[in-house]
N, C-alpha and C positions, 0 to 999 in steps of 0.2 A: 307323262311328262317326266324327263329326268331331272336330277337335282340342279344341274346348271340352268336349265330353262326355268325351273321353279324360282330360283334365286333371282334370275333376270326379271321375270314378270312381277315378283314380289316387290322388287325395288321400284318398279314403275307404278305400283298400285296407287300411290298418292295422286297420280295424274288423273285417275278416274274421277276424282272430286271436281276436276275442272271441266269434265265432259269430253276430254281428249283421250281416246282409247289407248291402252298400252301398246297394242299392235301398231297403231299409227305412229305413236311417239317413238317406238323403237327404230323406225325407219325414216322419220321425218328429217328434212334438211332445214338448216337455219333459214328463216324467212326474213326478207328485208321488205316489209310492207311499206308502201309509199302512199303519199297523199297528194292530190292535185291541189295546189295552193289556192286556186280560185274559190274553193269551198269555204275557206276561212278568212276571206278578205275582210269581212265585217269585223272580226276579232283583230286581225292584223292592223286595221286602221285605228283601232283603239289602243292597242299595246303590241307593237310589232315584236319586240324581243321577248316579252313575257309569253306571248302566244306561241312562238316557236319553241320556247323552253318547255311549255306544257305539251305541245305536240310530240316532242322528243320523249318526254316523260311517259306518255301514253304507250310508247313502243314503236312509233313510226321511225323509220330509218332514212327515208327519201322524201323529198318534196319537189313536185313539179311547180315551176313558176309561171306567172303571167307577166311576161317581161321581167323586170326586176321590181315588181310591185310599186312602180312609180318612185323608186328610190335609187340612190347610187348603187350600182351593182357590186362595187367593191365592199360597201357597207353590208349589203345583203349577204355576200359570201362570208364576211367575217362573223356574222351572227350564225349562219348555218354551221360554220366550222366550230364555233364555240359550243354548240349543242350536239355535235356529232352527226349532223344531217348532211347528206349529199343530195345533189339535184341532177336527175338524169335528163330533164327536158325543159324547154322554154316554149310556152305558147306565146308566140311573138306578139308583143303589144308595145311597139317601139316609142310611141310618143305619149307625153303626159296626158293630153286630152283623150287618147284612146284608152289608156289604163283607167283614167277617172270615170269614163263612160261605163266601162265594164264593172268597175267597183261600185258605181252607183246603181247599176242594174242588180248586182248581187245583193245590195242593201235595200233593194226595192225603192230606190229614190229616182231612178231613171227608167223611163218607159222602154219596153222592148224594141219598139220601132225606132226610137231615137238611137239606142245602142247599136242596133243593126246597121243603121245608116252610117254611123261613125266607122264601123268595121268595113262596110262596103266601100267607103271612100279610101280608107287606109290601105285596103288590100285589093284595090282595083288593079286591072291590067297595067295601068299607068304608074301606080304608086307602090306596088307590092315589092319590087326589087329593092327600092330604098328602104322599105320597112325591114326586109330581111338582111340587108347590110347591117343595119342597126342591131337586129336580133342576133346575128352571128357574133358581133363584137361583145354583146351582153353575155352570150353563152360561153365565150372564151373566159371571161372573168369569173363566171359562176361555175366553171368546170363541167359544163353540160355536154352531152353527146348529141342530143336531138334538138334541132331547131325546127319549130313546128307551126304548121298552118292550123289554126284552132277551129275555124268554122267556114264552111262554104254556104253562101246565102242563096236565096231563091233566084235573085237576079243573075247570079254567077252560074246557075244551072238551068237557065231558061230554055235553051234549045241546043241542038247538037253543035252548031258553029261556036257558040259561047263555051260549051263544055270542052270542045277541042282546043280552044284558045287557052283555057285554064290547064288542060293537060300539058300543053306545050310549055306553059309557064312553070308548072311543077317540075318538068324535066330540067328547065333552065335553073330553077332554084336548087334542084338536086346537084347539078354541076357546081353551082356557086358555093353551096355548103361543103361539098367534097373537097374543093380546092383549098378550103380553110380548115380542113380536118374535122368537119362536122357532118352530121347526117340530117338531111331533110326528111320530115315525116308529116303526115296529116291525120286529122282526127275527124270522125264521122258524127253526124247527127242522124235524124230520121229521114230528112229530105233526100239524102243520097240513095235511098232505096226505091225511089220513084223510077219509072222507066221512061226512056226516050226511044220511041219505036219499040223494038223487042229487047232492048238492052237496059239492064239495071245500071244507073249512073255510077254507083260505087265500083261496079265491075269494070266499067269503061276506064275509070281512073287507075285501077290496079293493073289492068291488062295492057294499058297503053303508056305507062310510065316505066322508066328504067328500074328494074327490080333491085339493082345494086345501089342505087342512089336515092330512090324514093321509097321510104318505108311507111308503115301504117300503125296508127293507134286505134284499136277497136273499142268502142264504147258499148258496154253490155246493155245499159238502159236504153239508149237510143236505137240500138239494133232491134231490141225486143219491142220497143214502142212502135217501130215500123212494121212489125209482123214478121221479121226475119229471125233466123236462128243463129245466135252468136257462136254456138259450138260449131255449127257448120262452116261459118266464116273463119273461125280459128283454124279449123282443119284444112279448109280450101286454100287459105293464104298463109300457111305455116312458112316461116322464113321471111315473109313480107311484113307480118305483124310482129312488132318488137315491143310494143307497150299496150296495156289495156287500162280502161277506166272501169272500175268496179263500183257500181252503185245499183241498188235494188229498185224494183218497180212494184207499186201496189196493184191490186186487182183492177183499180179504176184508172191506172196509168200515171199516178203521181210518183214523185221521187220518194225514196225510202232509204234509211240507213241499211248497210249491208246486213243481211240475215233477217230483215224485218219485212220483206216483201215476198214476191212469188218466184224469184230466180232460184235455180238449183245451184247455189254457190259452190259446194264441193265439186260438182261435176264440171263447172266452169274452170275452177282452179286446176283440176286434174288435166283438163284439155290444154290449159295454158302451159302446164309443165311438159306435156307431150309435144306441144307445138314449139317449145323453146322460147317462150315469151321472156324477155329480160326484166320487165318492170310492170308490176301490178299496182295501180294507184287508185286508192279510194277517192271517189268524187261524189259530191251531192250538189247539184247545180245551185239550188237555193234551199235553205232550211231556216226555220224560225230560230233554232238554237244550233248553229253549226258545230260548236265545240262538243255539245252533247251528242250530236249525230255521229261525229267522227270517233268519239269514245265508244259509243255503242257498236260501231262498225268494227273497230280493231279488237274490242273485247270478244265479239263474235268470232272473228278470224282466229285469234289466239286460242279460243276455246274449242273450235271445231276443226281448224286446219293445222295450226301450230305457229 
């Protein structure tokens, strides 16, 4: 090693104490780790501004929203701006009852079946367009790019004619968002990996929607829970997948903070980089202590990735 290299790596030596190797640190790009805001609804409902201040202090730079968290979107935007947070995406939750149902589910106050029925009604073939008209307007105020379909439910995937109707709807919503300068995207759970005939439902949606107007947010936990390979999906749908939800999974299939489960997180992040993913958002659907869980997650990411 010549003197120049010796000086370079000597200067980086203190990073070894953090667990981040000097060779990785020498080449790492600044990261804008994000957080899907549904994770911390329990804390937001207690202290909205204080929670976002704490999230920013942990090192998160982006936060995805659930609608506008049941609040005036202009107010939410002002708080995000105050703490240097930007928001790339809105998981559409247009009405107060819809948001409150989801918030109640996160806080374990609303039964899963009740919450899903509220979402099934709001995002039915009849009502979804109005929901997304509201979602687009909210996203304009919040400065977001992606207006998102958060969950496809069992009844919406019951058979091929129903699936085809929702594929048609997704294309229409893609057009609707594009006309307003926004991008429609959707998010998976495990049920989309079931098959209809010989076809995986998720593949049907990705292969039969407009690739320019319908984008995708891959959830690592739910993909793994379904027995599929998230790396394979990142590679297969590079260019379609613009966002990812990063949460870990325990050996028995439960949610876990990032780095505390079985996923090979460094390999997933590398594949995200190779596939051109724009936004990586930490999410833990429900946690007993969500603020501790997101702190553990970002500490792991800073320590191991950068």
